[in-house]
C-alpha positions, -999 to 999 in steps of 0.1 A, spaced: 703 16 -656 697 -23 -668 733 -30 -663 737 -17 -625 700 -38 -620 715 -68 -635 751 -62 -612 729 -55 -582 713 -88 -586 743 -109 -593 759 -91 -558 726 -101 -540 727 -136 -549 766 -138 -538 782 -137 -575 803 -104 -571 834 -120 -586 814 -122 -619 806 -85 -619 844 -80 -614 850 -101 -645 824 -84 -664 840 -49 -655 876 -61 -666 861 -75 -701 841 -42 -705 867 -19 -697 890 -37 -723 863 -37 -751 856 1 -742 893 9 -746 899 -9 -776 870 9 -795 882 42 -783 916 34 -796 902 19 -827 880 52 -834 902 79 -821 919 84 -853 884 86 -873 871 116 -854 841 122 -830 816 107 -848 836 73 -849 845 76 -811 805 81 -805 796 52 -826 825 29 -812 808 40 -776 778 29 -790 787 -7 -801 808 -9 -766 775 -1 -747 753 -27 -769 784 -52 -761 780 -43 -728 746 -48 -722 750 -84 -734 778 -90 -710 758 -80 -680 728 -99 -690 745 -134 -699 748 -146 -663 714 -138 -656 705 -159 -681 726 -188 -669 714 -182 -629 678 -171 -635 666 -179 -669 662 -138 -674 688 -129 -700 691 -104 -727 658 -115 -744 635 -111 -713 653 -80 -704 646 -62 -740 612 -73 -737 610 -56 -706 621 -22 -717 609 -23 -753 584 7 -746 611 28 -730 635 21 -757 610 26 -786 596 57 -771 633 72 -765 642 61 -800 612 77 -819 616 109 -795 655 111 -806 645 112 -842 615 135 -838 636 158 -820 667 158 -842 646 167 -871 625 196 -855 656 212 -836 676 212 -873 646 235 -884 666 264 -859 697 276 -875 710 293 -843 730 267 -819 719 283 -791 681 277 -795 692 243 -805 708 239 -771 681 258 -754 655 239 -767 666 204 -775 663 189 -738 626 205 -734 613 192 -767 627 156 -764 614 152 -729 581 166 -737 578 140 -769 592 110 -749 567 115 -722 538 119 -747 550 87 -763 551 67 -728 517 83 -721 507 69 -759 523 35 -751 506 35 -715 540 25 -703 529 11 -670 561 29 -647 554 61 -663 518 59 -654 523 52 -620 551 74 -613 527 100 -631 499 97 -608 519 98 -577 531 130 -584 497 141 -596 482 128 -566 513 144 -544 505 179 -557 472 182 -568 
């Protein structure tokens, strides 16, 4: 999502040629990681994808640092509560879901458990965008 916003900002400012170069570079990097990791199994493919995605974040943020002085450090500060909330929720969900033996129960309950824990942490950390959306939904339906 952050990458898409970065691209839209660049397009809006008239720098669409930069996004083309970014997409070419990101595709090459992703392809190389897939080629390297494919021989080691699905876990390594996932790890390679994670690394490629992190690399892509920096590739997308770099031009905005040069143009608007709003690079990856500023962007990470903006999303830190969301990132921390999702990381904690994912870890808690992972350990809770592994208490179940049945794979179907894991598949059934994990999205709900993850979502509930994630929303609880957004509430706990008072994440402003979440609170705004929550209040709009409450006012609309109640």
